[in-house]
Phi, psi and omega in degrees: 000130184285165182295325183292332180273319184296319184297310177298318180302317179300320178295317178299317181297318181296316178298319180296320179295318182295320180292318180294325180295319179297324179293317182297328180286338178233066184294333181282326184281331182070202181259141179291159177298149179262117179277128178263174182297323180282003179084009181274128179262137176267150180290154180291155179280132181299150181300324182297320180292319180298318178297315180299318179298321181294318180293322179294320179295317178297322176295322178294319178298317178298320181295323178295318181297316178297323178297319179292323179290329183272355180298137182292148177292139180291341182262013189294321184224044177281343177232118181226155172245127184241119176281123186238162176225142178291134181095359176239162182242131178252146177260135179209138178277142176229163178280126179283133177069013174238162180276123179248152181241133176242115178269117188261162173276007180261145178288322182229079186276163172219158184237136176241136177200158177250005183255163180287114182200142177258131185228142171221134183258135176223102183066233180265011181251149175242131176250128185218155176210154177212144174266359182290146175262358183256155178306145180239125180262132182224154170237128179250126183216163182276156174276055183219105185298341179271352179257110186267003181287153175209160179238124179254126181232144168246113184269128180255102180293139180210164177277077180225165177295163178303144184243151169245119185243120179258125180262131177227144176289140180192156174095339181225154176287155179302148177290128182291135176076014180236124177291158176297317177214105183298323180296315180291321177297319182293320178296320182293319182292330183267005183284349177208180183294165182304307183296318180296320185288325177297315179297315178298323182300310180290331176294317179297317180294322179294332175283357181084018182254166176246122180304154181302126178087347181281153176252152176242124186209167172295150183282150174229123185054058181292164176294142182278130178238139183213129175214148177297137178062023176229127176258142180244137175232120178272120184245336186214156172223129173251120186248128175243199179284310182255326186242158169223153176234125174262132180255119181242155173248124178255131182235129177280112180258007179270200184242008179222161181289140181239138175256128180271111185246159172050235181274004176053036179080006180257092187244034182287162178296135179090356182288126182254330185202140173230130185219120175275148178204135013264001182220148178259348179252126182248115173284162178306130178083358180263163181228162174209161174272149176234128178258118182247106179272131179233157173271121188301315184297330181271320181290320179232082181302135178286141182290127180275171181285206184296136181261147176267122177293140179283138178289342183278353181269000181236000000 
C-alpha cells in the first residue's frame, strides 16, 4: 500500500477509534441522535454495534502497524553478485527510469539489444536505464573478435532503487585452449622479441602467476614426455594467443639422481622451450615442475578450408 493511501486510511481509523472509544465509555447512554439538515433525527446506534466497531477499528490499526513493520527494506538488494555462464540466460531486476550499473568480467564490453534502453560504457562497467515496464533482453560481449564468450540477461524493470550488478564467471571450468582475452594476450606477447618473451613466459609461470590475457585450465592432449625412471603428470595449461605453457610434474622413480637436460624427454611438435623448476637434478623419490612452452599454431594446427586434390595422386 502506498504512503498516499495509508495516511488517509490511518486518519479514518483513528477517528473511528476515538468515536468507538467514546461509545465504549458510555455504554448505557449509547449514541445521541444525529440531526440532519432537514430536521430528521436518526435513532441511536445500539451499544453492541458500537463495541463491535471499536474492536474492528483496533484490529485494523494493528494490521496496518504490522504491515509497515514487515515491509521489505528498500536497500535490501541494491548490490548483488551474479554468477553467469556463457550460453545461459539469467533473470535480474533493475530500477525502472533510474540509472543501473552492471560490472562485467570483460575489459572492453559492448551491449546488444532489440529493446528500448539507454546504455553508456565506462571501463568494464555498463550504465543503463529504461522506462519500459516490459522485460528487456540484452547480450553483453567483449570487443574482441577472438573471444566468443557472451552473457545473456533478461532485465525486469521494477519500482526499486538503482542497482549495481556484478557479473562473475562461475559454475563451469575454463574453456580448454581458449585465452581469457586473445587481444590482451597478443599485446603481452608482442611487447618484446620472440626469445625474450618465451623466457619471460616461463619465469612468470614459475612465480605462480598467469600472464595477462592467458587462461588457466586443466590440460587436454598435453605433449608427451618420456625419460627412463621418470614419471610425468600434466596438471595445468596456460593458453595465450601465440604461446601456451603446459605445467607437468616430473618424479624420479629410480634409485639414482637424474639431471633433466635439453627438452627433458618432451619432443612433441611445436615445443619451443622446456624449463624445470625449482630444480634440474632429481634425487630418488623427489619431484619438480617442468614448464613446456609450445607455439599454438604448430602444436595445434588450425584446420584449413577446402583442399585441392593433387592431379599427381591419381
